[in-house]
Steps between C-alpha positions, in 0.01 A plus 500: 500500500372842406300364206353229724399756762332718237321196359374408850366853537320475169349170609399599853384858448180400314436236768539758776270734311235228474534416869468868591195533279340192658570633851347840418190342344459265797518788750250704298264202480516445877435870566206494257351189668237689705366671189484170313321336793237775502444461126462122535237553773262641239445146374430346843174462691464603863223486760264727310597809697615684187159450338338641814741797496428559131131545582553712812837665560691481171328804337577699816865386493526606137327836547699598811831391352446703182376808688790483744753472216348804324498714816857412599638519146360847437585632847855366512566604139389860550686543830818328380536681166408846632732488799788350298478786249479769765802389706708431187430800280364774727653708776284575805537504881593166657559324168818317608342356815181403319706322235589245770178518698282404204664156482454418871143359477649206311629376837140460619306181428151607395339297778709684763383835361145364519545422870622853571218674311235273645604606850513866392179529293266232635185598688674468837824655374636840602385684184130415522504516878651848478237614251215376720650669806568829318157537338281303740397255231341166562582178320249571218535878477783504246648314205857377496670290228513132592861385518404132499387499138616438147592866467692488827695194386576674169626811681730294725645309207547814290685675784753219548536395135536835322879497573535228232379752242685788666840326503477371143359825362765703683776277361353550150477878542861514621616318186311721255689714251551869566457561126130418514442753776703765320273456199193516726623829648561651156138413420390693808398196710471560871534227768149358446515478118858364509384236744200391291649533151865398556579328830202261534516360143875431533456338842196295398670156505633558854163632618320200350741262672444675834121484467525132401696431819238689701217298345679169560555591865133601523384165363733324745387693808327301771561677830338834412186367331460236771524761777248727327261212421529538122450172312751452218662201331782511757262465795296239312808283449585518870144415608468211256827348619494548876134554587323274251781245463468471120846518347370452146260794532782714640724399210229575243438843653877547483485415130238774450726750673795373298309583180466859625874518562596349164273741312659787692851374416418464130353851486802648678754322276304595186480863607869508586600366156267744327639801687874520454666837539864583456710790620541791262865529590773311680638794697367532853437853623343642810125464470308827466299600805173685500513746790161517670405807701203621700196280519639259239799423722282435803255292292790282379623465857153391614456251213830332591466525878144361524571142375823476704316624811194278453698196385783506756535775760141505632465119528840477672380749760170314539670160537754644742220642716307173481806303604574737789140486627421130469766324297687188599852486632708448188789362702287238675567131430201458264596793279864404497386163366279665235788728399745210479255301287456795264872572480580131443253467214600832345874434534494146359261594218707808406828306482356206303306725264805713419722192453253347252455837327877535461522152347219572251626847407861386460390198296308733268817708464712195416249321275309744284234261374121526473456210743690681775310824439170310512608334825586831669167646385315198640683532831391864518126433479462444874503869591193551284317223685335567838645323802175315561511356147861387545413344836211302354706402196782370721293321760322287240810323358707515820209366705454214253874425521492504882206259507664266247832502685336440838293210362801343327724533809233349724432207268869434433674580830222564751617861539276804469661809348192718561477825308867521416476804271161662563534460876827693518629840394655343187181539296449855629853606402443337161188716461699814582765408241232454234323824598802729511740347248414768244608781733840343563549387140431842350735671746781249437454517122515879509822487704662239273401706196730778619804266494651519152562173309867600484521407869396142417763476228771641726413249775521210256839611368620482861390135515175542693198289407143624518475441877837655575424803282177559688656468846807711421360753252121523486405450866720787630368731227131424561504459878291816537231353273511169685454678833212705361329187363541320833364797696193536278417129522564508877250781557244356257507172694459689828182662364356198313176377654272268292758232417626508860149460639425200279836320508658567840555194720287455809594739781750685281385862488673809363461871570270531196282209613485634856399846379227350280368273776477783754334732250252228400404476868455881507801533734647787301702647787692175542535460122694827487810341656580243226382748237757759606774237493415408139503867394835564669665216306341620175664842516846365412447403133272800439779741594750303289271499196436874523872572530584281200232661281627848582850397391373333181557814291866597456576819685227455760615491858370251749462747784 
């Protein structure tokens, strides 16, 4: 009996491995479907709108997109790296509070920040009105920077996206070896030279990853550039799809934007492989601190306080005032419906995304084969693709399927199924899963990586299979990581705008869509109400992420 059982295991284990591999590859292929659909669109012919755009708007799309990426990349990189170094390695007044405050702008969608600053800095806003009243100026007697411009859009994006660089650079600085800084001190390096010659080179891979995330979010942005009237590929895709009605042109513009993203990904991966740094020692010690005094201390305080103030505290005050003066009643029936729609989409998408991420990550742990690793990498590409591209890439095949199914059902049974997928929230949730799978997958993989393989062996000796071992051993150990992944996806879905605008069913609006619609109609006071709700929800994962990064170095307290 025992020999027979062992023989059955030898026979069925390879079969189970093959089935698991097929399931993982199938899931990855389905998740990659929007990208494949966009690539296929390059070989199709549309209504000639793309040719017209190539002669008129396409150079402008290209120029604005490149300029915006440069402005945001440089701005977010400088702010994120400088502030991360100061709060990690220097001692100055208010450092502990600023350590948390610098991450808070991540809770703001860029388009919400744009609404706040438009109300504050526009010609009729309180700042310019105050200047005219104080100095007796007329409308043409002074110059004031135009907020509704490419530079204004770049500033908004840099203020809300620099926390990507800040959090990753801070985590890298916290993990750096004390030995390197001891050597720097013996060579007479002060804070500035130690920063430039020691800390930045060792943290270069993390900084490059943070800037790559910033650039991908910049390429994906629609709400900010649309509100400021800046024409980019993201706005061109939206106009081609909804205003001109040419799906092929929208898909081909999406393919152009996808090329940008793929080039960015290749550069980031190449740079990361070329810049590998290892700790000089395995023993963790308390990091050295450069004590700043006098004007240096106050300069450091200002450098760290300014982005937190401009990126979070000031816009919160502005939005709060706007909501109090002319905002909508958040607890009215319409806003309760918007909130429920947003929470439903975010909740369902977060749960499904984390469940699929757990399956893929656990399969990669069980079956260490190139095919599984390739599948998980393919499933992670969605985060690098703008929501508008994913929406276009999904609507093309799903729309074709809906039309085929409706025609077949009518001809066979006399029943019309209508837009079964694209006319419901199913396609929209699918788009969210594709867009944010990478976030959940990376978090789950990192959590599973901390569970030693000995745990798997111990579970199997107790008679548990792969599923039982996960439920009884792995899930309890990684529940914190699962919760973090779900929270991040939840808030990202709450903020997501372009895919929601393109794919939402008729008369199904969310807080993000409502905020965009009101702002597009120049009803900024009313737009403040849904905007504040989105920011409030976004604070939860930001606080959790900051707390986890602080505790990432042994001996660091989370207070």
